[in-house]
Backbone as a ProteinNet text record, in pm:
[ID]
protein_1_A
[PRIMARY]
MTGLRNLPLHDTAQNKVWLEIIQLALDLLVWMRMLALASKARLWEPRRLRLHLFSAAAQLVTTGRRRILRIARHWPWTGETTTARARLALLPKPG
[TERTIARY]
-1033.6	-1054.1	-1069.9	-1143.1	-1148.9	-1082.8	-1063.9	-1007.2	-1114.6	-1237.2	-1345.1	-1349.3	-1306.7	-1330.2	-1216.9	-1141.2	-1024.8	-1069.3	-1176.8	-1219	-1283.6	-1292	-1341.4	-1473.1	-1559.2	-1699.2	-1766.8	-1896.9	-1967.3	-2056.4	-2098.5	-2194.3	-2091.8	-2152.1	-2077.3	-2082.2	-2187.1	-2184.7	-2098.1	-2085.3	-1994.2	-1848.4	-1834.5	-1685.2	-1646.5	-1730.4	-1729.6	-1682.5	-1755.7	-1723.9	-1596.5	-1543	-1438.6	-1311.9	-1335.1	-1220.8	-1210.7	-1320.8	-1298.3	-1241.7	-1250.4	-1182.7	-1025.7	-990.6	-865.3	-795.9	-857.6	-817.8	-773.8	-867.6	-860.2	-729.2	-714.5	-602.5	-471.7	-466.1	-342.6	-312.9	-424.7	-393.9	-347.3	-400.1	-337.7	-199.1	-168	-13.5	69.8	25	95.3	118.1	3.1	0	102	86	164.2	320	357.4	498.4	533.8	453.7	497.9	525.7	418.1	431.5	502.6	518	589.5	721	735.8	869	973	1106.6	1208.2	1316.5	1395.9	1502.8	1462.2	1545.5	1514.4	1384.6	1339.5	1211.7	1095.9	1099.6	974.8	974.6	1074.7	1077.7	1018.1	1018.2	953.8	837.4	824.5	689.4	591.2	462.5	388.9	409.7	484.6	510.8	629.6	734	843.5	779.2	680.1	629.1	563.5	499.7	420	537.2	641.5	747.8	811.8	853.5	954.2	863.7	750.5	676	551.9	476.8	345.3	352.6	463	469.2	581.9	582.7	673.2	655.7	754.9	744.2	701.9	587.2	538.2	422.6	391.3	290.9	198.4	67.1	-8.3	-51.2	-12.9	-28.7	-129	-229.2	-334.6	-288.3	-283.7	-238.1	-343.8	-390.7	-501.4	-578.5	-588.4	-673.2	-588.2	-471.9	-381	-345.4	-310.1	-261.7	-123.6	-38.3	116.7	155.5	215.7	273.1	408.3	446	591.4	652.2	751.7	808.5	946.5	963.1	1066.6	1197.5	1300.4	1424.9	1504.7	1483	1573.4	1521.1	1400.7	1340.1	1443	1479	1575.8	1534.1	1396.2	1345.7	1274.1	1307.5	1250.6	1273.2	1381.8	1419.5	1333.9	1297.4	1205.7	1057	1023.9	884.4	876.9	952.2	952.7	955.4	1034.5	1055.5	933.4	882.2	739.7	628.3	612.2	512.8	540.2	651.4	685.8	654.3	669	647.8	502.7	419	282.5	226.6	284.7	218.4	251.2	364.5	379.7	284.7	201	127.6	5.9	-47.6	-146.8	-281.2	-381.7	-491.3	-586.1	-653.6	-759.7	-871	-933	-1063.8	-1032.9
2074.4	2035.6	1891.6	1869.2	1726.7	1703.9	1796.4	1759	1743.5	1732.3	1700.9	1791.6	1912.6	2009.4	1973.2	1901.9	1860.9	1729	1683.2	1565.4	1631.9	1554.7	1590.9	1623.2	1554.3	1554	1624.4	1652.1	1735.6	1646.3	1539.6	1457.3	1349.6	1307.2	1216.5	1093.9	1045.4	903.6	894.6	984.9	1001	988.4	1079	1063.4	929.8	869.7	726.3	629.1	639.7	555.4	606.3	722.2	781.1	727.7	728.6	682	532.2	462.3	302.8	269.8	352.3	326.6	363.9	475.9	503.8	395.1	338.8	231	108.8	80.5	-59.8	-33.1	93.7	123.9	106.8	165.1	143.7	-6.9	-78.7	-226.1	-289.2	-265.3	-326.8	-286.8	-152.5	-106.8	-208	-222.9	-291.6	-452.9	-492.5	-631.7	-656.5	-560.3	-568.2	-560.9	-467.3	-467.5	-601	-660.9	-777	-889	-902.4	-1015.1	-1010.7	-881.6	-859.6	-803.8	-706.8	-642.6	-713.7	-699.3	-771.9	-662.4	-709.6	-618.5	-487.2	-386.5	-248.2	-181.8	-240.2	-191.8	-204.6	-302.9	-331.6	-215.3	-143.3	-43.7	84.8	80.6	216.4	274.3	383.3	459.1	482.9	488.5	509.3	617.4	709.9	821	771.6	689.3	648.5	541.2	452.8	369.2	437.2	530.6	601.8	652.7	718.4	772.7	652.1	557.7	443.4	349	297.2	181.1	224.9	313.8	337.4	451.8	512.4	612.7	565.9	446.1	380.7	410.4	419	478.5	333.3	301.9	184.4	204.5	96.8	98.2	-26	-11.6	-126.4	-151.3	-267.5	-302.5	-437.2	-410.5	-508.7	-584.3	-698.4	-797.8	-922.6	-933.7	-1046.5	-1043.2	-1142.5	-1133	-1118.1	-1070.9	-1045.7	-906.6	-861.1	-736.3	-759.8	-687	-691.8	-539.9	-553.4	-414.7	-421.3	-326.1	-310.6	-197.8	-227.3	-139.2	-81.6	29.9	103.1	57.8	10.3	-45.6	61.2	181	279	333.7	296.1	324.4	268.4	365.4	311.8	195	180.7	91.9	-25.9	-50.6	-157.6	-296.6	-316.6	-447.6	-459.7	-375.6	-391.1	-411.4	-350.8	-347.2	-509.3	-546.8	-665.1	-782.3	-771	-859.5	-869.6	-756.4	-757.3	-815.2	-801.7	-851.5	-1008.5	-1051.1	-1189.3	-1267.4	-1210	-1260.6	-1272.1	-1165.5	-1167.8	-1277	-1301.5	-1395.7	-1537.9	-1579.7	-1698.8	-1722	-1633.9	-1658.3	-1756.7	-1839.5	-1922.2	-1834.9	-1870.9	-1811	-1833.2	-1733.7	-1757.6	-1829.4	-1904.1	-1966.3	-2101.7
2400.4	2257.5	2210	2129	2092.7	1953.7	1881.7	1734.4	1631.2	1681.6	1596.1	1465.9	1478	1368.8	1267.5	1285	1194.2	1109.5	1138.5	1040.3	919.9	803.4	688.3	674.2	749	728.5	830.8	812.6	921.7	998.2	961.1	1051.2	1113.9	1222.4	1310.1	1256.6	1203.4	1152.8	1030.3	947	826.2	866.7	965.7	1020	1083.5	1155.3	1189.7	1088.3	973.8	865.2	809.2	806.9	743.2	814.7	952.4	1045.2	1046.1	1014.9	988.4	859.6	758.8	631.9	652.5	734.2	755.2	840.2	937.9	1014.7	934.5	846.9	749.4	653.2	606.1	531.7	612.4	716.6	805.3	845.6	870.3	889.7	770.2	653.2	531.3	521.3	542	528.5	629.4	760.5	850	799.9	761.1	703.7	591.2	509.7	375.4	416.3	506.6	557.5	621.7	710	779.5	676.9	575	481.9	368.4	305.7	172.7	182.9	283.3	281.5	376.8	328.9	396.6	445.6	546.7	595.5	652.9	607.7	670.2	604.6	496.4	422.8	519.2	606.3	696.5	801.5	827.7	929.6	870.5	740.5	674.2	711.7	754.2	789.5	678.6	684.9	581.4	469.9	527.1	431.9	335.5	382.2	328.7	230.3	265.3	167.2	37.9	64.3	-31	-121.6	-87.6	-153.4	-233.5	-179.1	-239.5	-317.1	-278	-333.2	-416.5	-330.6	-413.2	-515.9	-526.2	-624.3	-747.4	-754.2	-851.4	-997.6	-1067.4	-1222	-1273.6	-1322.3	-1377.7	-1480.9	-1559	-1662.2	-1626.4	-1638	-1631.4	-1772.5	-1808.9	-1962.1	-1967.7	-2048	-2085.4	-2212.2	-2204.2	-2314	-2305.4	-2412.2	-2400.1	-2293.5	-2207.3	-2076.7	-1953.6	-1966.5	-1854.4	-1837.5	-1712.8	-1688.3	-1631.3	-1678	-1614.3	-1576.6	-1461.2	-1423.2	-1451.9	-1528.9	-1569.3	-1493.4	-1406.5	-1325.1	-1399.5	-1407.5	-1471.3	-1405.7	-1495.3	-1423.1	-1358.5	-1411.5	-1353.1	-1215	-1173.2	-1046.6	-943.9	-843.2	-733.4	-650	-643.6	-544	-611.1	-755.5	-822.4	-758	-701.2	-626.9	-534.3	-415	-318.7	-374.8	-473.9	-525.8	-573.7	-665.2	-728.1	-616.9	-524.7	-416.1	-338.6	-308.5	-235.3	-303.6	-432.3	-515.3	-527	-532.1	-542.1	-405.2	-304.8	-157.9	-137.2	-185.4	-175.8	-261.4	-384.8	-481.1	-407.8	-331.7	-274.7	-167.6	-110.4	8.9	-62.5	50	11	-6.8	-112.6	-150.6	-33.3	19.8	120.5	76.3	154.8	115.7	57
[MASK]
+++++++++++++++++++++++++++++++++++++++++++++++++++++++++++++++++++++++++++++++++++++++++++++++

């Protein structure tokens, strides 16, 4: 068994593109963990990252020409989220 029947698309070329997208997403997760997260948060698996960081209770507010992400203060992982965003903001801009 090759497991090909578990892929979401029927065409081989489409599945190759889908697998490349998944690989890119996983690479971004790994780089984000290395560059943005500190202490034990770096060791979190993708499932825990999704629970703690990516499903944060927040609002995206547009005011004037700026967009502000307002994270709820009562969210248990607000500290990790704001620290990660601040660490990413300190990185030099590419190019």
